[in-house]
MDTraj code that builds the backbone (N, CA, C; nanometers):
import mdtraj as md
import numpy as np

residues = "MET GLU PRO VAL ASP GLY ALA PRO GLN ALA HIS LEU ALA ALA ARG PHE ALA ASP VAL GLY GLY LYS ARG PRO ARG ASP GLY GLY GLU VAL ASP ASP SER ARG VAL ARG GLY MET GLU ARG GLY ASP PRO ARG GLU ALA LYS ARG ARG GLY MET GLY PHE VAL THR GLU ASP ARG GLN GLY GLN GLY ILE VAL PRO PRO LEU SER VAL ALA GLU ASN LEU GLY LEU ALA SER LEU LYS ARG ASN THR HIS VAL GLY LEU VAL ASN ARG ARG GLU GLN ARG LYS GLN ALA ARG LYS MET ILE GLU ASP LEU ASN ILE ARG THR PRO GLY PRO GLU GLN GLU ILE ARG PHE LEU SER GLY GLY ASN GLN GLN LYS THR VAL ILE GLY LYS TRP LEU LEU ALA ASP THR LYS VAL LEU ILE MET ASP GLU PRO THR ARG GLY ILE ASP VAL GLY ALA LYS VAL GLU ILE TYR GLU LEU MET ASN GLU LEU THR GLU ASN GLY ALA GLY ILE LEU MET ILE SER SER ASP LEU PRO GLU VAL LEU GLY MET SER ASP ARG ILE LEU VAL MET SER GLY GLY ARG ILE THR GLY GLU LEU SER VAL GLU GLU ALA ASN GLY GLU ASN VAL MET GLU LEU ALA THR GLN GLY SER GLU THR ALA VAL GLU".split()
xyz = np.array([
    [24.6050, 35.9561, -0.5561],
    [24.4695, 35.9396, -0.5965],
    [24.4524, 35.7777, -0.5964],
    [24.3153, 35.7382, -0.5375],
    [24.2860, 35.5988, -0.5361],
    [24.2105, 35.5595, -0.6435],
    [24.2577, 35.4630, -0.7148],
    [24.1874, 35.4297, -0.8440],
    [24.0821, 35.3091, -0.8352],
    [24.0591, 35.2562, -0.7229],
    [23.9685, 35.1496, -0.7183],
    [23.8666, 35.1740, -0.5940],
    [23.7537, 35.1060, -0.5954],
    [23.6520, 35.1125, -0.4991],
    [23.6866, 35.0380, -0.3768],
    [23.6239, 35.0573, -0.2714],
    [23.6305, 34.9713, -0.1504],
    [23.7001, 35.0487, -0.0256],
    [23.7485, 34.9595, 0.0677],
    [23.8149, 35.0199, 0.2011],
    [23.9380, 35.0996, 0.1718],
    [24.0276, 35.0812, 0.0556],
    [24.1491, 35.1686, 0.0605],
    [24.1034, 35.3039, 0.0295],
    [24.0034, 35.3139, -0.0623],
    [23.9514, 35.4563, -0.0922],
    [23.9038, 35.5289, 0.0347],
    [23.8167, 35.4585, 0.0959],
    [23.7755, 35.5111, 0.2396],
    [23.8966, 35.5460, 0.3233],
    [23.9924, 35.4721, 0.3350],
    [24.0971, 35.5082, 0.4278],
    [24.1848, 35.6247, 0.3647],
    [24.1887, 35.6409, 0.2310],
    [24.2529, 35.7706, 0.1849],
    [24.1704, 35.8961, 0.2172],
    [24.0371, 35.8809, 0.1996],
    [23.9374, 35.9915, 0.2087],
    [23.9687, 36.0276, 0.3663],
    [23.9722, 35.9427, 0.4458],
    [23.9878, 35.9521, 0.5974],
    [24.1174, 36.0236, 0.6259],
    [24.2428, 35.9927, 0.5566],
    [24.3496, 36.0611, 0.5747],
    [24.3436, 36.2082, 0.5295],
    [24.2706, 36.2269, 0.4055],
    [24.2718, 36.3641, 0.3775],
    [24.1669, 36.4493, 0.4642],
    [24.0785, 36.3902, 0.5230],
    [23.9981, 36.4606, 0.6235],
    [24.0811, 36.4914, 0.7310],
    [24.1697, 36.4123, 0.7716],
    [24.2661, 36.4462, 0.8819],
    [24.3416, 36.5766, 0.8489],
    [24.3968, 36.5761, 0.7245],
    [24.4662, 36.7063, 0.6773],
    [24.3684, 36.8245, 0.7060],
    [24.2487, 36.8161, 0.6670],
    [24.1609, 36.9176, 0.6728],
    [24.1199, 36.9595, 0.8089],
    [24.1753, 36.8757, 0.9155],
    [24.1420, 36.9079, 1.0601],
    [24.0276, 36.8417, 1.1137],
    [23.9632, 36.7570, 1.0328],
    [23.8323, 36.6849, 1.0969],
    [23.8773, 36.5914, 1.1932],
    [24.0049, 36.5187, 1.1855],
    [24.0466, 36.4446, 1.2958],
    [24.1745, 36.4819, 1.3207],
    [24.2276, 36.4353, 1.4523],
    [24.3604, 36.4481, 1.4957],
    [24.4402, 36.3713, 1.3824],
    [24.5613, 36.4205, 1.3491],
    [24.6583, 36.3540, 1.2622],
    [24.7459, 36.2609, 1.3351],
    [24.7746, 36.1567, 1.2500],
    [24.8863, 36.0682, 1.3053],
    [25.0162, 36.1088, 1.3003],
    [25.0532, 36.1942, 1.1892],
    [25.1790, 36.2252, 1.1437],
    [25.1822, 36.3141, 1.0208],
    [25.3072, 36.3414, 0.9821],
    [25.3152, 36.3958, 0.8405],
    [25.3158, 36.5457, 0.8510],
    [25.3351, 36.6187, 0.7532],
    [25.3141, 36.7702, 0.7290],
    [25.2943, 36.8080, 0.5952],
    [25.2497, 36.9481, 0.5996],
    [25.2192, 36.9932, 0.4714],
    [25.3229, 37.1099, 0.4476],
    [25.4112, 37.1210, 0.3398],
    [25.5111, 37.2132, 0.3319],
    [25.4682, 37.3406, 0.2589],
    [25.3948, 37.3971, 0.3288],
    [25.3398, 37.5359, 0.2718],
    [25.3313, 37.6374, 0.3955],
    [25.3544, 37.7473, 0.3711],
    [25.3802, 37.8547, 0.4774],
    [25.2291, 37.8801, 0.5250],
    [25.1231, 37.8704, 0.4410],
    [24.9917, 37.9002, 0.4832],
    [24.9177, 37.8138, 0.5631],
    [24.9718, 37.6713, 0.5524],
    [24.9033, 37.5690, 0.6349],
    [24.9884, 37.5002, 0.7164],
    [25.1233, 37.5420, 0.7188],
    [25.2043, 37.4708, 0.8230],
    [25.1768, 37.5044, 0.9592],
    [25.2053, 37.3871, 1.0521],
    [25.1925, 37.4423, 1.2008],
    [25.0666, 37.3834, 1.2562],
    [24.9935, 37.3239, 1.1948],
    [24.8660, 37.2691, 1.2498],
    [24.9057, 37.1286, 1.3399],
    [24.8792, 37.1391, 1.4795],
    [24.9189, 37.0517, 1.5535],
    [24.8138, 36.9414, 1.5926],
    [24.6843, 36.9935, 1.5734],
    [24.5875, 36.9037, 1.6068],
    [24.4504, 36.9237, 1.5271],
    [24.3599, 36.8237, 1.5207],
    [24.2511, 36.8372, 1.4552],
    [24.1712, 36.9546, 1.4861],
    [24.1656, 37.0614, 1.3746],
    [24.0771, 37.1801, 1.4193],
    [24.0308, 37.2371, 1.2793],
    [23.9059, 37.1975, 1.2420],
    [23.8645, 37.2454, 1.1038],
    [23.8637, 37.4112, 1.0804],
    [23.8310, 37.4723, 1.2008],
    [23.8255, 37.6107, 1.1850],
    [23.9690, 37.6728, 1.1388],
    [24.0759, 37.6048, 1.2168],
    [24.2125, 37.6442, 1.1691],
    [24.2484, 37.6187, 1.0461],
    [24.2035, 37.5029, 1.0040],
    [24.2380, 37.4477, 0.8695],
    [24.1734, 37.5384, 0.7731],
    [24.0527, 37.5796, 0.7929],
    [23.9968, 37.6886, 0.7089],
    [24.0593, 37.8134, 0.7052],
    [24.0856, 37.8700, 0.8301],
    [24.1829, 37.9969, 0.8254],
    [24.3051, 37.9977, 0.7639],
    [24.3598, 37.8758, 0.7462],
    [24.4909, 37.8676, 0.6845],
    [24.4809, 37.8457, 0.5431],
    [24.3473, 37.8353, 0.4922],
    [24.3300, 37.8228, 0.3406],
    [24.2984, 37.6906, 0.2997],
    [24.2408, 37.6013, 0.3852],
    [24.2047, 37.4581, 0.3187],
    [24.0612, 37.4422, 0.3315],
    [24.0256, 37.3719, 0.2188],
    [23.8788, 37.3230, 0.2208],
    [23.8549, 37.1860, 0.1818],
    [23.7400, 37.1300, 0.2047],
    [23.7268, 36.9802, 0.1935],
    [23.5953, 36.9699, 0.1287],
    [23.5960, 36.9162, -0.0111],
    [23.4786, 36.9049, -0.0888],
    [23.4464, 36.7549, -0.0742],
    [23.3415, 36.7146, 0.0204],
    [23.3178, 36.5805, 0.0551],
    [23.2487, 36.5065, -0.0492],
    [23.2670, 36.3759, -0.0500],
    [23.1942, 36.2859, -0.1393],
    [23.0379, 36.2932, -0.1062],
    [22.9969, 36.3059, -0.0009],
    [22.8644, 36.3011, 0.0312],
    [22.8090, 36.4526, 0.0163],
    [22.7795, 36.4738, -0.1000],
    [22.7253, 36.6122, -0.1181],
    [22.5917, 36.6396, -0.0478],
    [22.5110, 36.5446, -0.0622],
    [22.3804, 36.5625, -0.0149],
    [22.3775, 36.5602, 0.1504],
    [22.4668, 36.4837, 0.2047],
    [22.4712, 36.4723, 0.3541],
    [22.5520, 36.5625, 0.4240],
    [22.6695, 36.6000, 0.3622],
    [22.7474, 36.6883, 0.4261],
    [22.8120, 36.8139, 0.3451],
    [22.7812, 36.8101, 0.2067],
    [22.8341, 36.9141, 0.1365],
    [22.7309, 37.0448, 0.1261],
    [22.6041, 37.0142, 0.1253],
    [22.4991, 37.1228, 0.1141],
    [22.4074, 37.1190, 0.2338],
    [22.3416, 37.2090, 0.2637],
    [22.2181, 37.2111, 0.3360],
    [22.1012, 37.2458, 0.2466],
    [22.0240, 37.1100, 0.2195],
    [21.9158, 37.1402, 0.1301],
    [21.8206, 37.2287, 0.1323],
    [21.7562, 37.2558, 0.2603],
    [21.6545, 37.3565, 0.2563],
    [21.6982, 37.4918, 0.2525],
    [21.8199, 37.5137, 0.2567],
    [21.8669, 37.6628, 0.2415],
    [21.8930, 37.7087, 0.1019],
    [21.8964, 37.8503, 0.0691],
    [21.9179, 37.8849, -0.0641],
    [22.0517, 37.8698, -0.1174],
    [22.0601, 37.8889, -0.2620],
    [22.2015, 37.8877, -0.3186],
    [22.2915, 37.9875, -0.2387],
    [22.2416, 38.0990, -0.2313],
    [22.3207, 38.2161, -0.1519],
    [22.3680, 38.1799, -0.0148],
    [22.2786, 38.1135, 0.0562],
    [22.3096, 38.0828, 0.1793],
    [22.4123, 37.9536, 0.1973],
    [22.3923, 37.8580, 0.1052],
    [22.4996, 37.7590, 0.1059],
    [22.6429, 37.8058, 0.0448],
    [22.6354, 37.8955, -0.0481],
    [22.7648, 37.9542, -0.0860],
    [22.8274, 38.0340, 0.0158],
    [22.7586, 38.0906, 0.1128],
    [22.8167, 38.1717, 0.2248],
    [22.8459, 38.1015, 0.3347],
    [22.8299, 37.9664, 0.3562],
    [22.8636, 37.8934, 0.4566],
    [22.9948, 37.8965, 0.5095],
    [23.0840, 37.8893, 0.4395],
    [23.2309, 37.8804, 0.4712],
    [23.2935, 38.0235, 0.4935],
    [23.2261, 38.1280, 0.4600],
    [23.2701, 38.2600, 0.4837],
    [23.1779, 38.3333, 0.5825],
    [23.0822, 38.2704, 0.6478],
    [22.9786, 38.3154, 0.7344],
    [23.0352, 38.4357, 0.8309],
    [23.1317, 38.3855, 0.8996],
    [23.1978, 38.4884, 0.9998],
    [23.2259, 38.6121, 0.9299],
    [23.2873, 38.6085, 0.8187],
    [23.3226, 38.7442, 0.7527],
    [23.2142, 38.8266, 0.7249],
    [23.0867, 38.7782, 0.7031],
    [22.9732, 38.8490, 0.6685],
    [22.8884, 38.8631, 0.7980],
    [22.9355, 38.8434, 0.9217],
    [22.8459, 38.8430, 1.0370],
    [22.9166, 38.9427, 1.1296],
    [22.7973, 39.0450, 1.1787],
    [22.8529, 39.1318, 1.2792],
    [22.7462, 39.1342, 1.3881],
    [22.8099, 39.1316, 1.5083],
    [22.7224, 39.1182, 1.6368],
    [22.6033, 39.0264, 1.6240],
    [22.6450, 38.9090, 1.5558],
    [22.5408, 38.7915, 1.5596],
    [22.4525, 38.8084, 1.4475],
    [22.4676, 38.9079, 1.3528],
    [22.3766, 38.9160, 1.2406],
    [22.4348, 38.9017, 1.1125],
    [22.3825, 38.8353, 1.0251],
    [22.4316, 38.8076, 0.8939],
    [22.4032, 38.9143, 0.7852],
    [22.4883, 38.9743, 0.7302],
    [22.4806, 39.0751, 0.6421],
    [22.4299, 39.0098, 0.4983],
    [22.2868, 38.9815, 0.4846],
    [22.2169, 38.9206, 0.3849],
    [22.2576, 38.9958, 0.2431],
    [22.2498, 39.1217, 0.2429],
    [22.2870, 39.1917, 0.1346],
    [22.4078, 39.1544, 0.0595],
    [22.5245, 39.1637, 0.1583],
    [22.6529, 39.1149, 0.0939],
    [22.6581, 38.9738, 0.0593],
    [22.5877, 38.9035, 0.1433],
    [22.5972, 38.7597, 0.1178],
    [22.5364, 38.7322, -0.0373],
    [22.4302, 38.7917, -0.0776],
    [22.3601, 38.7945, -0.1955],
    [22.4434, 38.8411, -0.3149],
    [22.5242, 38.9412, -0.2853],
    [22.6053, 39.0090, -0.3610],
    [22.7313, 38.9286, -0.4130],
    [22.7851, 38.8528, -0.3232],
    [22.8946, 38.7648, -0.3381],
    [22.8394, 38.6462, -0.3964],
    [22.7218, 38.6039, -0.3692],
    [22.6601, 38.4672, -0.4308],
    [22.6314, 38.5033, -0.5827],
    [22.5842, 38.6226, -0.6133],
    [22.5633, 38.6580, -0.7547],
    [22.6872, 38.6394, -0.8298],
    [22.7922, 38.6996, -0.7820],
    [22.9068, 38.6998, -0.8608],
    [22.9649, 38.5469, -0.8594],
    [22.9687, 38.4697, -0.7724],
    [23.0104, 38.3367, -0.7747],
    [22.9058, 38.2506, -0.8724],
    [22.7814, 38.2766, -0.8620],
    [22.6811, 38.2106, -0.9704],
    [22.7371, 38.2408, -1.1029],
    [22.7685, 38.3454, -1.1357],
    [22.8067, 38.3978, -1.2757],
    [22.9515, 38.3527, -1.3153],
    [23.0363, 38.3534, -1.2115],
    [23.1663, 38.2966, -1.2357],
    [23.1909, 38.1526, -1.2588],
    [23.0872, 38.0665, -1.1961],
    [23.0931, 37.9213, -1.2015],
    [22.9975, 37.8942, -1.2956],
    [22.9046, 37.9720, -1.3529],
    [22.8085, 37.9274, -1.4352],
    [22.7043, 37.8242, -1.3677],
    [22.6634, 37.8599, -1.2377],
    [22.5845, 37.7784, -1.1747],
    [22.4326, 37.8069, -1.2166],
    [22.3734, 37.7029, -1.2745],
    [22.2425, 37.7216, -1.3377],
    [22.1359, 37.7397, -1.2189],
    [22.0769, 37.8536, -1.1909],
    [21.9746, 37.8514, -1.0861],
    [21.8831, 37.9737, -1.1287],
    [21.7586, 37.9738, -1.0935],
    [21.6713, 38.0896, -1.1146],
    [21.7179, 38.2163, -1.0595],
    [21.7999, 38.2049, -0.9326],
    [21.8577, 38.3134, -0.8625],
    [21.9106, 38.2650, -0.7428],
    [21.9905, 38.3535, -0.6587],
    [22.0566, 38.3272, -0.5424],
    [21.9515, 38.2701, -0.4344],
    [21.8294, 38.3043, -0.4370],
    [21.7317, 38.2664, -0.3306],
    [21.6660, 38.1311, -0.3590],
    [21.7037, 38.0651, -0.4747],
    [21.6419, 37.9334, -0.5092],
    [21.7059, 37.8361, -0.3923],
    [21.6119, 37.7390, -0.3485],
    [21.6681, 37.6541, -0.2514],
    [21.7499, 37.5478, -0.3323],
    [21.8744, 37.5198, -0.2777],
    [21.9691, 37.4355, -0.3614],
    [21.9334, 37.2970, -0.3707],
    [21.8395, 37.2439, -0.2900],
    [21.7924, 37.1118, -0.3223],
    [21.7147, 37.0821, -0.4558],
    [21.6871, 37.2030, -0.5146],
    [21.6156, 37.1831, -0.6532],
    [21.7130, 37.2008, -0.7625],
    [21.8386, 37.2177, -0.7542],
    [21.9369, 37.2287, -0.8380],
    [21.9804, 37.0802, -0.8796],
    [22.0235, 37.0654, -1.0067],
    [22.1064, 36.9489, -1.0422],
    [22.2105, 36.9108, -0.9562],
    [22.2603, 36.7772, -0.9720],
    [22.3750, 36.7512, -0.8849],
    [22.4979, 36.8231, -0.9485],
    [22.5236, 36.8572, -1.0608],
    [22.6320, 36.9311, -1.1208],
    [22.6442, 37.0809, -1.0570],
    [22.5184, 37.1400, -1.0510],
    [22.5146, 37.2746, -1.0074],
    [22.5169, 37.2765, -0.8501],
    [22.4842, 37.1764, -0.7702],
    [22.5065, 37.1751, -0.6391],
    [22.6494, 37.1625, -0.6041],
    [22.7141, 37.0823, -0.7021],
    [22.8619, 37.0612, -0.6734],
    [22.9377, 37.1767, -0.6944],
    [22.9023, 37.2652, -0.7983],
    [22.9860, 37.3925, -0.8386],
    [22.9512, 37.4808, -0.7104],
    [22.8262, 37.4895, -0.6419],
    [22.7898, 37.5570, -0.5434],
    [22.8873, 37.5246, -0.4188],
    [22.8957, 37.3972, -0.3978],
    [22.9844, 37.3418, -0.2891],
    [23.1417, 37.4137, -0.3120],
    [23.1808, 37.3994, -0.4385],
    [23.3104, 37.4484, -0.4619],
    [23.3209, 37.5905, -0.4546],
    [23.2222, 37.6555, -0.5022],
    [23.2153, 37.8064, -0.4728],
    [23.2099, 37.8526, -0.3387],
    [23.1483, 37.7720, -0.2419],
    [23.1464, 37.7964, -0.1007],
    [23.3002, 37.8226, -0.0622],
    [23.3789, 37.7182, -0.0896],
    [23.5275, 37.7319, -0.0515],
    [23.5938, 37.8395, -0.1296],
    [23.5640, 37.8655, -0.2423],
    [23.6342, 37.9783, -0.3156],
    [23.6057, 38.1213, -0.2430],
    [23.4861, 38.1368, -0.1901],
    [23.4332, 38.2492, -0.1318],
    [23.5198, 38.2683, 0.0024],
    [23.5604, 38.1621, 0.0553],
    [23.6501, 38.1691, 0.1896],
    [23.7976, 38.1617, 0.1522],
    [23.8212, 38.1884, 0.0274],
    [23.9745, 38.2347, -0.0066],
    [24.0671, 38.0911, 0.0206],
    [23.9914, 37.9896, -0.0338],
    [24.0636, 37.8592, -0.0143],
    [24.1820, 37.8446, -0.1100],
    [24.3063, 37.7967, -0.0664],
    [24.4188, 37.7846, -0.1497],
    [24.4666, 37.6340, -0.1651],
    [24.4118, 37.5308, -0.0765],
    [24.4397, 37.4057, -0.0807],
    [24.3095, 37.3440, -0.0777],
    [24.2530, 37.2769, -0.1757],
    [24.1374, 37.2187, -0.1688],
    [24.1293, 37.0533, -0.1913],
    [24.0861, 37.0118, -0.1076],
    [24.0768, 36.8535, -0.1007],
    [23.9461, 36.8092, -0.1665],
    [23.9452, 36.7387, -0.2526],
    [23.8145, 36.7007, -0.3304],
    [23.7992, 36.5448, -0.3453],
    [23.6965, 36.4992, -0.2698],
    [23.6789, 36.3588, -0.2554],
    [23.5676, 36.3263, -0.3541],
    [23.6070, 36.2595, -0.4551],
    [23.5096, 36.2099, -0.5640],
    [23.4438, 36.3343, -0.6264],
    [23.5080, 36.4174, -0.6823],
    [23.4405, 36.5673, -0.7231],
    [23.3299, 36.5450, -0.8336],
    [23.3297, 36.4437, -0.9033],
    [23.2193, 36.4258, -1.0102],
    [23.1451, 36.3133, -0.9976],
    [23.1370, 36.2504, -0.8899],
    [23.0348, 36.1361, -0.8658],
    [22.8899, 36.1852, -0.8683],
    [22.8148, 36.1128, -0.9511],
    [22.6693, 36.1500, -0.9421],
    [22.6405, 36.2757, -1.0197],
    [22.6998, 36.3303, -1.1062],
    [22.6725, 36.4333, -1.2028],
    [22.6879, 36.4037, -1.3466],
    [22.6194, 36.4643, -1.4391],
    [22.6081, 36.4287, -1.5686],
    [22.7358, 36.4568, -1.6509],
    [22.7582, 36.4119, -1.7607],
    [22.8901, 36.4357, -1.8451],
    [22.9131, 36.5828, -1.8591],
    [22.8169, 36.6578, -1.8951],
    [22.8284, 36.7970, -1.9171],
    [22.8887, 36.8672, -1.7991],
    [22.8231, 36.8293, -1.6813],
    [22.8812, 36.9129, -1.5560],
    [23.0129, 36.8792, -1.5158],
    [23.0532, 36.7246, -1.5496],
    [23.1793, 36.6842, -1.5231],
    [23.2951, 36.7696, -1.5998],
    [23.2529, 36.7888, -1.7226],
    [23.3519, 36.8781, -1.8020],
    [23.3661, 37.0125, -1.7303],
    [23.2669, 37.0649, -1.6924],
    [23.2743, 37.1916, -1.6197],
    [23.3357, 37.1888, -1.4966],
    [23.3256, 37.0877, -1.4318],
    [23.4044, 37.0728, -1.2814],
    [23.5523, 37.0603, -1.3375],
    [23.5804, 36.9799, -1.4313],
    [23.7240, 36.9651, -1.4761],
    [23.8077, 37.0905, -1.5198],
    [23.7149, 37.1767, -1.5990],
    [23.7685, 37.3012, -1.6309],
    [23.8005, 37.3958, -1.5266],
    [23.7144, 37.3947, -1.4245],
    [23.7160, 37.4669, -1.2999],
    [23.8370, 37.4352, -1.2453],
    [23.8641, 37.2913, -1.2070],
    [23.9749, 37.2566, -1.1483],
    [24.1192, 37.2965, -1.2162],
    [24.1239, 37.2894, -1.3402],
    [24.2265, 37.3305, -1.4079],
    [24.2586, 37.4774, -1.4060],
    [24.1486, 37.5550, -1.3985],
    [24.1594, 37.6983, -1.3694],
    [24.2102, 37.7274, -1.2456],
    [24.1688, 37.6589, -1.1361],
    [24.2080, 37.6982, -1.0047],
    [24.3544, 37.6570, -0.9868],
    [24.3894, 37.5524, -1.0408],
    [24.5368, 37.5093, -1.0256],
    [24.6365, 37.6167, -1.1040],
    [24.5813, 37.6595, -1.2239],
    [24.6591, 37.7530, -1.3156],
    [24.6720, 37.8833, -1.2261],
    [24.5741, 37.9057, -1.1508],
    [24.5874, 38.0330, -1.0727],
    [24.6595, 38.0188, -0.9426],
    [24.7207, 37.9076, -0.9398],
    [24.8231, 37.8830, -0.7871],
    [24.7462, 37.7932, -0.6766],
    [24.6171, 37.7558, -0.7033],
    [24.5678, 37.6747, -0.5938],
    [24.6045, 37.5488, -0.5884],
    [24.6099, 37.4599, -0.4959],
    [24.6603, 37.3179, -0.4759],
    [24.5299, 37.2360, -0.4568],
    [24.5246, 37.1352, -0.5340],
    [24.4050, 37.0257, -0.5386],
    [24.4572, 36.8901, -0.4848],
    [24.4085, 36.8504, -0.4004],
    [24.4365, 36.6924, -0.3616],
    [24.2974, 36.6325, -0.4007],
    [24.3013, 36.5419, -0.5028],
    [24.1793, 36.4637, -0.5452],
    [24.1666, 36.3165, -0.5200],
    [24.0825, 36.2836, -0.4574],
    [24.0544, 36.1427, -0.4372],
    [23.9553, 36.0832, -0.5380],
    [23.9771, 35.9736, -0.6141],
    [23.8898, 35.9327, -0.7203],
    [23.8966, 35.7884, -0.7389],
    [23.7764, 35.7242, -0.7553],
    [23.7868, 35.5874, -0.8025],
    [23.7630, 35.5626, -0.9520],
    [23.7622, 35.6722, -1.0084],
    [23.7325, 35.6807, -1.1753],
    [23.8702, 35.6822, -1.2259],
    [23.9295, 35.5673, -1.2760],
    [24.0579, 35.5582, -1.3137],
    [24.0838, 35.6659, -1.4530],
    [24.0096, 35.6784, -1.5372],
    [24.0241, 35.7820, -1.6567],
    [24.0370, 35.9162, -1.5978],
    [23.9509, 35.9465, -1.4989],
    [23.9610, 36.0759, -1.4192],
    [24.1009, 36.1031, -1.3788],
    [24.1383, 35.9944, -1.3007],
    [24.2692, 36.0066, -1.2259],
    [24.3925, 36.0268, -1.3312],
    [24.3741, 35.9598, -1.4411],
    [24.4941, 35.9661, -1.5432],
    [24.4685, 36.1129, -1.6314],
    [24.3570, 36.1427, -1.6379],
    [24.3265, 36.2652, -1.7196],
    [24.3499, 36.4075, -1.6375],
    [24.3396, 36.4045, -1.5129],
    [24.3420, 36.5197, -1.4298],
    [24.4590, 36.5357, -1.3552],
    [24.5301, 36.4452, -1.3371],
    [24.6509, 36.4521, -1.2332],
    [24.7792, 36.5058, -1.2885],
    [24.8557, 36.5657, -1.2016],
    [24.9897, 36.5941, -1.2176],
    [25.0805, 36.5076, -1.1806],
    [25.0363, 36.4417, -1.0609],
    [25.1080, 36.3471, -0.9763],
    [25.0104, 36.2605, -0.9130],
    [25.0386, 36.1157, -0.9180],
    [24.9556, 36.0230, -0.8662],
    [25.0018, 35.9391, -0.7401],
    [24.9459, 35.9171, -0.6462],
    [24.9795, 35.8465, -0.5328],
    [24.8861, 35.7342, -0.5224],
    [24.9177, 35.6182, -0.5405],
    [24.8178, 35.4887, -0.5353],
    [24.8376, 35.4269, -0.3970],
    [24.7264, 35.3819, -0.3566],
    [24.7043, 35.3052, -0.2086],
    [24.6689, 35.1841, -0.2256],
    [24.6947, 35.0977, -0.1368],
    [24.6381, 34.9662, -0.1394],
    [24.6510, 34.9247, 0.0155],
    [24.5228, 34.8762, 0.0705],
    [24.5182, 34.8442, 0.1959],
    [24.5634, 34.9544, 0.2949],
    [24.5365, 35.0723, 0.2564],
    [24.5602, 35.1771, 0.3537],
    [24.6992, 35.2335, 0.3331],
    [24.7790, 35.1649, 0.2599],
    [24.9331, 35.2153, 0.2396],
    [24.9598, 35.2710, 0.1130],
    [25.0425, 35.3692, 0.0934],
    [25.0831, 35.4067, -0.0347],
    [25.1772, 35.3060, -0.0956],
    [25.1494, 35.2513, -0.2057],
    [25.2170, 35.1475, -0.2882],
    [25.3094, 35.2096, -0.4043],
    [25.2852, 35.3318, -0.4296],
    [25.3708, 35.4000, -0.5423],
    [25.3276, 35.5455, -0.5740],
    [25.4280, 35.6057, -0.6496],
    [25.4023, 35.7415, -0.6923],
    [25.4274, 35.7521, -0.8322],
    [25.3350, 35.8094, -0.9164],
    [25.3703, 35.7983, -1.0654],
    [25.3507, 35.9570, -1.1199],
    [25.4288, 35.9868, -1.1969],
    [25.4169, 36.1184, -1.2838],
    [25.3030, 36.0862, -1.3871],
    [25.2439, 36.2028, -1.4437],
    [25.1387, 36.1790, -1.5272],
    [25.2001, 36.1117, -1.6734],
    [25.3360, 36.1458, -1.6805],
    [25.3900, 36.0979, -1.8078],
    [25.4109, 35.9270, -1.8052],
    [25.4364, 35.8907, -1.6774],
    [25.4610, 35.7367, -1.6888],
    [25.3431, 35.6715, -1.6366],
    [25.2238, 35.7287, -1.5949],
    [25.1161, 35.6509, -1.5356],
    [25.0285, 35.6074, -1.6632],
    [24.9698, 35.4927, -1.6535],
    [24.8863, 35.4249, -1.7353],
    [24.7760, 35.3383, -1.6532],
    [24.6860, 35.2782, -1.7107],
    [24.5784, 35.1992, -1.6535],
    [24.6728, 35.0768, -1.5754],
    [24.7462, 35.0092, -1.6500],
    [24.8185, 34.8936, -1.6208],
    [24.9044, 34.9249, -1.4924],
    [24.9925, 35.0070, -1.4957],
    [25.0874, 35.0170, -1.3862],
    [24.9941, 35.0791, -1.2631],
    [24.8977, 35.1650, -1.2831],
    [24.8169, 35.2091, -1.1745],
    [24.7517, 35.1121, -1.1003],
    [24.6880, 35.0143, -1.1782],
    [24.6120, 34.8993, -1.1356],
    [24.7159, 34.8089, -1.0515],
    [24.8381, 34.7798, -1.1019],
    [24.9144, 34.6972, -1.0489],
    [24.9512, 34.7424, -0.9169],
    [24.9770, 34.8745, -0.9004],
    [25.0236, 34.9334, -0.7634],
    [24.8975, 34.9199, -0.6859],
    [24.7800, 34.9339, -0.7152],
    [24.6583, 34.9462, -0.6466],
    [24.6389, 34.7945, -0.5841],
    [24.6860, 34.6929, -0.6507],
    [24.6543, 34.5559, -0.5761],
    [24.7705, 34.4948, -0.5043],
    [24.8866, 34.5877, -0.4953],
    [24.9861, 34.5461, -0.4102],
    [24.9476, 34.5485, -0.2538],
    [25.0209, 34.4668, -0.1745],
    [24.9983, 34.4693, -0.0375],
    [25.0945, 34.5311, 0.0464],
    [25.2145, 34.5711, -0.0116],
    [25.3228, 34.6233, 0.0753],
    [25.3367, 34.7679, 0.0408],
    [25.3932, 34.8358, 0.1279],
    [25.4046, 34.9784, 0.1144],
    [25.5413, 35.0190, 0.0585],
    [25.5379, 35.1089, -0.0461],
    [25.6551, 35.1720, -0.1100],
    [25.6649, 35.3132, -0.0595],
    [25.7862, 35.3296, -0.0018],
    [25.8262, 35.4673, 0.0379],
    [25.8042, 35.5696, -0.0716],
    [25.7500, 35.6765, -0.0306],
    [25.7394, 35.7920, -0.1223],
    [25.8010, 35.9216, -0.0517],
    [25.9032, 35.9677, -0.1243],
    [25.9484, 36.0876, -0.0746],
    [25.8372, 36.2145, -0.0899],
])
top = md.Topology()
chain = top.add_chain()
for i, resn in enumerate(residues, 1):
    res = top.add_residue(resn, chain, resSeq=i)
    for name in ("N", "CA", "C"):
        top.add_atom(name, md.element.get_by_symbol(name[0]), res)
traj = md.Trajectory(xyz[None], top)
């Protein structure tokens, strides 16, 4: 997790984008049979292996504002609902209705244009998009930025439910209380380098900020 604003956070987000296949990776590996073996940047392959990326830029990259809630929910699983180039709209709406109910997305209906929803409900739609694609490893960049307190709680509850059901979440956050409250393990970066790893039991605001301001790299196994 990155607990401070600025360039280090951007560097970490870029690294996680690499894991998702957005850019060629420099090195490293993910020790999981479902995602192991990706040798080059390939978002389609990352998605096929069960990885999803919730971007920080919800308006610019997370949603397609003119499209409906149902269409946005179906973006990551579009291929599954497409036959000979035609989208099965009935099945798409059926899946959307269930996800709207499961995630408590407040919308007049699946045909509502997503641009008219609140930030929190847009964010739940973005997460739901990846859940419909059977995502098992979800990379979340600033998952609660720009949403109200009530929606934040709902996002936190959803994240906890996902991990309890076996999903893995990599969260990037500049909100220190969020990092301390949501993490099982915290990796701190400074100047684009990992400066320390903390368990949730030993992490506090002071030692996280101390690591965040270091300039040298600490090896993390």
